[in-house]
C-alpha positions, -999 to 999 in steps of 0.1 A, spaced: -944 -614 -143 -925 -605 -175 -905 -633 -192 -877 -630 -217 -869 -657 -242 -833 -667 -241 -816 -660 -274 -786 -676 -289 -765 -645 -283 -751 -630 -315 -770 -654 -338 -793 -642 -365 -829 -655 -368 -819 -673 -400 -791 -691 -383 -814 -702 -355 -836 -719 -381 -805 -738 -393 -795 -748 -358 -825 -767 -343 -803 -783 -316 -801 -749 -297 -821 -752 -266 -843 -723 -257 -853 -713 -222 -872 -685 -207 -858 -664 -179 -876 -641 -156 -868 -604 -150 -849 -610 -118 -827 -636 -134 -821 -613 -164 -812 -584 -141 -787 -607 -123 -772 -616 -157 -770 -580 -167 -754 -570 -134 -729 -598 -136 -720 -589 -172 -715 -552 -162 -692 -562 -133 -673 -584 -156 -669 -557 -182 -657 -533 -154 -630 -559 -145 -646 -571 -113 -646 -609 -120 -650 -620 -85 -681 -599 -79 -694 -609 -113 -692 -646 -103 -716 -640 -74 -743 -625 -96 -738 -649 -124 -739 -680 -102 -773 -669 -90 -784 -663 -126 -771 -698 -136 -789 -714 -106 -821 -698 -117 -817 -705 -154 -792 -734 -158 -801 -740 -195 -793 -704 -206 -761 -706 -227 -754 -668 -224 -754 -671 -186 -731 -701 -187 -707 -683 -211 -706 -652 -190 -700 -672 -158 -672 -691 -176 -656 -657 -184 -660 -645 -148 -645 -677 -134 -616 -675 -159 -610 -639 -149 -611 -648 -113 -584 -675 -119 -608 -704 -114 -599 -723 -145 -615 -757 -137 -649 -740 -130 -645 -719 -162 -639 -750 -182 -670 -766 -168 -692 -736 -176 -678 -733 -212 -684 -770 -217 -720 -766 -205 -724 -736 -228 -713 -758 -257 -738 -785 -247 -765 -759 -249 -752 -743 -281 -724 -761 -300 -721 -731 -324 -710 -707 -296 -677 -695 -308 -667 -677 -276 -674 -709 -256 -650 -728 -278 -624 -700 -274 -628 -699 -236 -627 -737 -233 -596 -737 -255 -579 -712 -231 -588 -733 -201 -575 -765 -216 -543 -747 -227 -538 -733 -192 -542 -768 -178 -516 -782 -202 -541 -800 -225 -528 -782 -256 -539 -808 -282 -575 -805 -270 -572 -767 -267 -560 -764 -303 -591 -782 -315 -615 -758 -297 -594 -727 -307 -594 -738 -344 -632 -741 -342 -635 -706 -328 -613 -692 -356 -633 -710 -383 -666 -698 -368 -654 -662 -365 -623 -657 -387 -623 -619 -382 -616 -621 -345 -579 -615 -341 -579 -626 -304 -590 -661 -314 -562 -664 -341 -536 -650 -317 -546 -675 -290 -545 -704 -315 -510 -693 -328 -497 -690 -292 -510 -725 -281 -497 -741 -313 -462 -726 -306 -463 -739 -270 -473 -773 -282 -445 -774 -308 -420 -763 -281 -434 -791 -258 -431 -816 -286 -394 -807 -291 -388 -811 -254 -382 -774 -248 -409 -769 -221 -383 -764 -194 -382 -727 -199 -393 -700 -175 -430 -710 -177 -424 -747 -172 -449 -773 -184 -483 -759 -175 -472 -747 -141 -475 -710 -131 -440 -695 -128 -423 -728 -137 -428 -741 -101 -442 -773 -89 
């Protein structure tokens, strides 16, 4: 049976030497194929289908940060924010330098109305990868929302963390 060593995603070998806290895990070919299939479905915009494959990959390799991150993306895309938050948090337990997991967790927290915590994670993502405009845009948006909340202006059409201002 072939075995793949889980990598730290976009990390260079030199960075891995500087980050000894990153846990490594091996995954078998079947699990890797589930991960690949889930990632392809997610890239094609099929978040719900991706969840199925990625949950199976996660169950087979729970300590693989890339699987946790991808599953977090799929849950978020499927509108399952609490589940996405849990997966991004676990991805950060595995690899605290995962910039996308900080970004994803920040989005989940912001959607849940926890803007102060969200800003912290979004700032980390921006610092880790300053060239990613999506991170900066999300941080700016959440900071504006928090400033509006602090001024008491959260009664607009979006309401305070409620979809459509209802609830």
